[in-house]
C-alpha positions in Angstrom: 0.1 -0.2 0.0 2.8 2.1 0.9 4.2 1.4 -2.7 1.2 2.8 -4.2 0.8 6.0 -3.0 4.9 6.5 -3.3 4.0 6.0 -7.1 0.9 8.2 -7.4 2.9 11.0 -5.3 5.7 10.8 -8.0 3.0 11.1 -10.8 1.4 14.1 -9.3 5.0 15.9 -9.1 5.3 14.9 -13.1 2.1 16.6 -13.6 2.4 19.9 -11.8 5.0 21.7 -13.7 3.2 20.8 -16.9 -0.1 22.4 -15.5 2.0 25.7 -14.2 3.5 25.8 -18.0 0.0 25.8 -19.5 -1.1 28.3 -16.8 1.5 30.3 -17.6 0.7 30.3 -21.5 -3.0 31.0 -20.8 -2.2 34.2 -18.9 0.4 35.4 -21.8 -2.2 34.5 -24.6 -4.9 37.0 -22.5 -1.7 39.4 -22.8 -1.1 38.8 -26.3 -2.7 41.9 -28.8 -5.5 40.9 -30.8 -6.2 41.3 -34.6 -7.1 45.2 -35.4 -6.0 46.2 -31.8 -4.2 49.9 -31.5 -0.9 49.6 -29.4 2.2 51.9 -29.0 5.7 50.2 -29.3 9.3 51.6 -30.1 11.2 51.5 -33.2 14.6 49.2 -32.6 15.4 48.7 -36.1 14.8 50.3 -39.7 16.0 48.3 -42.5 15.6 48.5 -46.3 12.2 47.2 -46.2 10.9 47.3 -42.9 10.6 48.9 -39.4 10.8 46.7 -36.7 8.8 47.6 -33.3 9.0 46.6 -29.9 5.8 46.1 -28.8 6.5 44.8 -25.0 5.7 41.2 -26.5 8.3 38.2 -26.8 7.8 38.8 -30.6 8.5 42.0 -32.3 6.1 43.6 -34.9 7.2 44.5 -37.8 5.8 47.5 -40.4 6.5 47.6 -44.3 9.1 50.7 -44.8 6.6 51.7 -47.4 4.4 53.4 -44.8 7.2 55.6 -44.0 8.0 57.1 -47.3 7.9 60.6 -48.4 6.7 62.2 -51.5 10.6 61.7 -52.7 10.9 58.1 -51.6 12.6 58.5 -48.3 11.9 56.8 -44.9 10.7 59.6 -42.5 11.1 57.0 -39.1 14.3 56.4 -37.1 15.1 54.2 -34.1 13.4 55.3 -30.6 10.6 56.9 -32.3 7.4 55.8 -30.5 4.5 54.7 -32.9 0.8 54.2 -32.4 -0.1 51.0 -34.9 -2.5 48.6 -35.4 -2.6 44.7 -35.4 -2.8 43.6 -38.9 -1.5 39.6 -38.2 -0.1 37.5 -35.6 3.0 36.1 -36.3 4.2 35.9 -39.8 6.4 32.7 -41.0 9.2 34.3 -39.1 7.1 34.5 -35.9 6.7 38.7 -36.1 3.7 40.6 -35.6 2.6 42.5 -38.6 1.6 45.8 -38.2 0.3 48.9 -39.6 1.1 52.8 -39.1 -0.9 53.8 -41.5 -4.3 51.6 -41.0 -4.2 52.8 -37.4 -3.8 56.6 -38.7 -6.8 55.7 -40.8 -8.9 54.6 -38.1 -7.8 57.1 -36.0 -8.5 59.7 -38.6 -12.0 57.9 -39.2 -12.7 58.7 -35.6 -11.9 62.3 -35.5 -14.0 62.8 -38.7 -17.0 61.2 -37.0 -16.3 63.2 -33.8 -16.5 66.3 -36.1 -19.9 65.4 -38.0 -21.2 65.4 -34.5 -19.9 68.3 -33.2 -19.9 70.3 -36.2 -16.2 71.3 -35.8 -13.9 71.8 -38.7 -11.1 69.8 -40.1 -8.3 70.8 -42.6 -7.7 68.7 -45.6 -5.9 69.7 -48.9 -7.9 69.2 -52.4 -5.9 66.7 -54.2 -7.6 66.3 -57.5 -10.7 67.2 -59.7 -13.2 63.7 -60.3 -16.6 63.4 -61.9 -19.1 65.5 -59.4 -16.5 66.8 -57.4 -13.1 66.6 -55.7 -10.9 64.7 -54.0 -9.8 65.8 -50.4 -6.8 64.5 -48.1 -8.0 64.5 -44.8 -4.7 62.7 -42.6 -4.4 60.1 -45.4 -8.0 59.7 -45.4 -9.9 60.5 -49.0 -13.2 62.5 -48.5 -15.4 63.6 -51.2 -16.5 67.5 -51.8 -19.4 68.1 -54.4 -19.0 70.8 -56.9 -21.7 72.3 -55.2 -20.1 72.8 -51.8 -16.8 74.0 -52.8 -17.4 77.1 -53.1 -20.1 79.8 -52.5 -20.4 80.1 -56.7 -19.8 77.4 -59.1 -15.6 76.9 -59.5 -14.9 77.4 -63.4 -11.5 76.5 -63.3 -10.5 73.3 -61.1 -6.5 74.3 -61.3 -7.7 77.3 -59.0 -8.4 74.7 -55.9 -6.5 71.9 -56.4 -3.4 71.1 -54.5 -4.7 73.5 -51.6 -5.9 73.6 -48.3 -9.0 74.4 -46.9 -11.0 73.9 -43.8 -14.5 71.6 -44.2 -17.1 70.5 -42.4 -18.4 67.1 -42.4 -21.6 66.9 -43.9 -22.2 63.0 -43.9 -20.2 60.0 -42.7 -20.4 56.2 -43.2 -17.9 53.9 -41.2 -19.3 50.4 -42.4 -18.9 52.3 -46.2 -15.8 54.1 -45.0 -17.6 57.1 -46.9 -16.7 60.7 -45.6 -18.5 63.6 -47.6 -17.2 67.3 -46.8 -18.2 70.9 -47.3 -16.3 74.1 -47.6 -19.7 75.8 -48.6 -21.1 75.9 -45.3 -18.6 77.6 -44.0 -17.9 80.6 -46.4 -21.4 81.3 -46.1 -21.3 81.1 -42.1 -18.1 83.7 -42.5 -20.3 85.4 -44.9 -23.3 85.8 -42.7 -20.9 87.0 -39.5 -19.7 89.6 -41.6 -22.7 90.8 -43.2 -24.3 91.1 -39.6 -21.2 93.0 -38.5 -21.4 95.1 -41.8 -25.4 96.1 -41.4 -24.6 97.0 -37.8 -21.6 99.5 -38.5 -22.7 101.0 -41.5 -24.7 104.4 -42.0 -25.3 106.9 -44.5 -22.7 109.0 -45.4 -19.7 106.8 -44.4 -16.7 106.3 -46.8 -15.5 102.9 -47.0 -13.5 100.4 -48.2 -14.9 97.5 -50.8 -13.9 95.1 -53.5 -15.6 95.1 -56.9 -17.4 92.0 -57.0 -19.4 92.3 -60.4 -19.6 94.9 -63.3 -23.0 95.8 -65.0 -24.1 97.8 -68.2 -25.5 100.1 -65.5 -23.3 100.1 -62.4 -21.0 98.1 -60.2 -21.6 95.9 -57.2 -19.5 96.5 -54.5 -18.6 93.6 -51.4 -18.4 95.8 -48.5 -18.0 92.8 -46.0 -20.5 90.0 -46.7 -23.1 92.5 -47.7 -23.0 94.1 -51.4 -24.4 97.5 -52.6 -24.2 99.3 -55.9 -22.5 102.4 -57.5 -25.2 103.5 -60.3 -23.4 104.2 -63.7 -23.9 108.2 -62.3 -22.0 107.9 -59.2 -19.0 106.9 -60.7 -17.7 110.4 -62.2 -18.1 113.4 -62.3 -17.6 113.5 -65.9 -19.3 111.6 -68.6 -19.0 108.1 -68.3 -20.8 105.9 -70.9 -19.8 101.8 -69.5 -18.7 101.3 -65.8 -15.6 100.0 -67.0 -14.1 102.8 -67.7 -13.9 103.0 -64.0 -13.7 100.0 -62.1 -12.8 96.6 -62.9 -13.4 93.0 -61.3 -11.5 92.3 -58.4 -10.3 96.5 -57.6 -10.6 97.4 -53.8 -11.7 101.1 -53.7 -13.3 103.9 -51.6 -17.1 104.6 -51.9 -19.5 106.7 -49.9 -22.7 105.3 -48.8 -25.0 107.4 -50.5 -28.7 105.8 -48.9 -29.4 102.4 -46.7 -32.4 100.9 -46.8 -32.8 99.2 -43.4 -36.0 97.2 -44.4 -34.5 95.6 -47.7 -30.6 95.7 -47.2 -30.1 97.8 -50.0 -27.4 100.2 -50.5 -26.7 102.8 -52.8 -22.7 103.8 -53.1 -20.9 106.3 -54.6 -17.3 106.7 -56.0 -17.6 110.6 -57.5 -18.5 111.4 -53.7 -15.8 110.4 -52.9 -13.5 113.3 -54.8 -14.4 117.1 -54.6 -16.7 118.2 -57.4 -14.9 119.8 -59.8 -17.9 121.7 -61.1 -17.7 123.9 -57.7 -14.4 125.9 -58.7 -14.8 125.7 -62.4 -15.6 129.7 -62.5 -12.5 130.1 -60.7 -10.3 127.6 -62.4 -11.3 128.5 -65.9 -12.4 131.8 -66.1 -13.3 133.0 -69.8 -10.7 133.7 -72.5 -8.2 131.6 -70.8 -6.2 128.8 -72.7 -5.6 125.3 -71.6 -5.3 122.1 -73.2 -7.1 118.7 -72.9 -7.8 115.4 -74.3 -10.8 114.5 -77.1 -12.9 112.4 -75.5 -15.4 111.9 -78.2 -16.7 113.6 -81.8 -20.3 114.1 -82.9 -22.3 115.7 -85.4 -22.6 119.1 -83.8 -18.9 118.9 -82.3 -15.9 117.8 -79.7 -15.8 116.9 -76.4 -13.0 117.4 -74.5 -11.7 116.8 -71.0 -10.0 119.1 -69.4 -9.4 116.8 -66.2 -11.2 114.2 -64.6 -14.5 114.4 -64.3 -14.7 117.7 -66.0 -15.4 118.1 -69.8 -16.4 120.7 -72.2 -17.4 121.1 -75.6 -16.4 122.6 -78.6 -19.2 123.1 -80.9 -18.9 122.7 -84.7 -19.1 126.6 -85.3 -16.1 127.3 -83.0 -13.4 124.7 -84.6 -12.1 127.4 -87.5 -12.6 130.5 -88.6 -13.3 128.6 -92.2 -16.3 126.6 -93.0 -16.5 123.0 -91.5 -18.3 120.3 -92.4 -18.1 117.7 -90.2 -16.0 118.5 -86.6 -13.6 115.2 -87.7 -12.3 117.5 -90.3 -10.6 119.1 -87.3 -10.5 116.4 -84.4 -10.6 112.9 -83.7 -11.1 110.9 -80.2 -7.6 110.9 -78.0 -6.3 114.5 -80.0 -4.4 116.3 -77.3 -5.3 120.0 -78.1 -5.5 123.9 -76.8 -8.7 125.4 -76.9 -9.9 128.7 -75.6 -12.8 128.7 -72.6 -15.3 130.9 -74.0 -18.0 130.1 -70.9 -18.0 128.0 -68.0 -21.2 127.3 -66.0 -21.4 125.4 -62.4 -25.3 125.4 -62.6 -25.7 123.5 -65.7 -22.6 122.1 -65.7 -21.3 123.3 -69.0 -18.4 124.4 -70.2 -18.1 125.8 -74.1 -14.7 126.1 -75.6 -13.2 127.6 -78.9 -10.7 125.8 -81.2 -10.7 128.5 -83.6 -9.8 131.1 -81.1 -6.1 129.8 -80.3 -5.6 130.4 -83.9 -5.1 133.1 -86.5 -8.6 134.8 -88.0 -7.3 134.4 -91.9 -10.6 137.2 -92.2 -8.3 139.8 -90.5 -5.4 139.1 -93.3 -7.9 138.8 -96.0 -8.9 142.5 -95.9 -5.5 143.7 -96.3 -4.3 141.2 -98.6 -7.8 142.0 -101.1 -8.8 145.5 -100.9 -12.1 146.5 -103.4 -11.0 146.4 -106.6 -8.1 143.9 -106.5 -8.6 141.1 -109.3 -8.5 137.2 -108.3 -8.3 134.1 -109.5 -10.4 130.7 -108.8 -11.8 127.6 -109.5 -15.7 127.2 -109.2 -16.5 125.2 -106.2 -20.3 125.3 -106.2 -23.2 126.6 -108.7 -26.8 127.8 -106.9 -29.7 129.4 -108.1 -28.5 132.6 -106.5 -24.8 132.7 -107.6 -21.6 130.8 -107.7 -19.0 130.4 -105.1 -15.5 130.7 -106.2 -12.2 129.4 -103.9 -9.5 132.0 -103.2 -7.6 130.5 -100.5 -7.5 127.6 -98.2 -10.9 127.2 -96.5 -12.0 130.5 -98.1 -14.8 131.1 -100.8 -16.0 134.1 -102.7 -19.5 134.6 -104.1 -20.6 135.7 -107.3 -23.9 137.3 -106.6 -26.1 136.3 -110.1 -26.6 139.9 -110.1 -22.9 140.2 -110.5 -22.1 138.3 -112.6 -22.7 140.3 -115.9 -24.4 143.4 -117.2 -26.7 141.5 -119.1 -29.8 139.1 -117.4 -28.9 136.0 -116.2 -31.6 133.5 -115.5 -29.4 131.0 -113.9 -25.4 130.8 -113.1 -24.9 127.7 -114.5 -25.9 129.7 -118.2 -22.6 131.2 -117.7 -20.3 128.9 -115.5 -19.5 125.4 -114.9 -18.4 123.6 -112.0 -14.1 123.2 -111.9 -14.2 126.3 -114.1 -11.3 128.7 -113.7 -12.5 132.3 -113.6 -11.2 136.2 -112.6 -13.1 138.3 -110.6 -13.1 141.7 -109.0 -13.3 142.0 -105.3 -16.3 143.6 -104.0 -15.8 143.9 -100.3 -14.3 141.8 -97.9 -16.9 141.9 -94.6 -15.0 140.3 -91.4 -17.6 140.3 -88.9 -20.1 138.2 -91.3 -17.5 136.2 -93.2 -18.6 137.4 -96.6 -15.9 138.1 -99.5 -17.9 139.3 -102.4 -16.7 139.1 -105.9 -17.9 140.4 -109.5 -17.5 139.7 -113.3 -19.1 142.4 -114.6 -16.8 143.7 -117.5 
């Protein structure tokens, strides 16, 4: 009996260590990282194809080197660096634990994006490229979708203008099972615009001079962004001078100073003026441009009745066709054209009617002063018949000056019509009867 007990005791002593080993293995298995688990580790070695990580377990972990390469293909990891990684597979054929840093980062970013969607927080991302219906946005390695309608406050016509740029976004749709993230930049811009608009409307008042940016140019004026709210500068309020098109004064994107002329709080309509930020040149026109003074200006336009000459920005005067030459002018374009620099004389300046009358012939010598001396009564002159009328014949004497042979001064005999005696282009000799400087009449006779 004693021998039997001794044998059982020996068997028990043999089994005890095996049970202890199993318990120890069981405890270690509980500590063993699970697939999909996030753990922290320290880099212990970097090779050409992998990064070895100490994860506090008997087997070391391995992360593929490709997860640490920068845009130039160079590894950005070093021994001693602490990492957050995810277990991908427990022990490969060499006994290593396969890990992933990029997967861990991606899932962490998904957590952050889910939280941002819940709390309406902003997230930063970079627009990588345009795709059908929108753009891809890289947010810490997670690719989100940005619909075209959510890129800006207005449609983006040129994708290159936003590609490669970083912006803030809001998560408007999130699905973890589908790993689908949709973001918006527009909602942030709308919030900023509404905030600016509220601040601007609270601050602005009639009579203020403020700065704004030209947002849109139309045929009738320009819309100016004052900070979340637009105001209109009508064509008539752009300059003290004549303006036919707003693009003569402003261009899209220009930063300009404007004056608030009227602010309707009910409909939030704001009327602005550019010319009102500058002195009205017409208030001092009498002192600056008295009658008789000679000034230089630029021809801005030519009409049937005369030409407009700009004396300074916002101040134009008219040279009537009758004031262009001492001799006859059929059309103003014979003397002036747009863009010409000319010297003119101020004939009259009226600030009430905002009109300045200018003369071009007054700065030139009057040929009629010389004609009376050069062609005294009785002088015989020669010329060519330029025109034949019912009442007489016009003969060219000098440049721009025609003499008239009245039908009664053609012959001592009765003439029914001047064409009985003269033809156009015929050279004739005539006697000077009178040169009237004031009425600018040169009277001739062919009576012999």
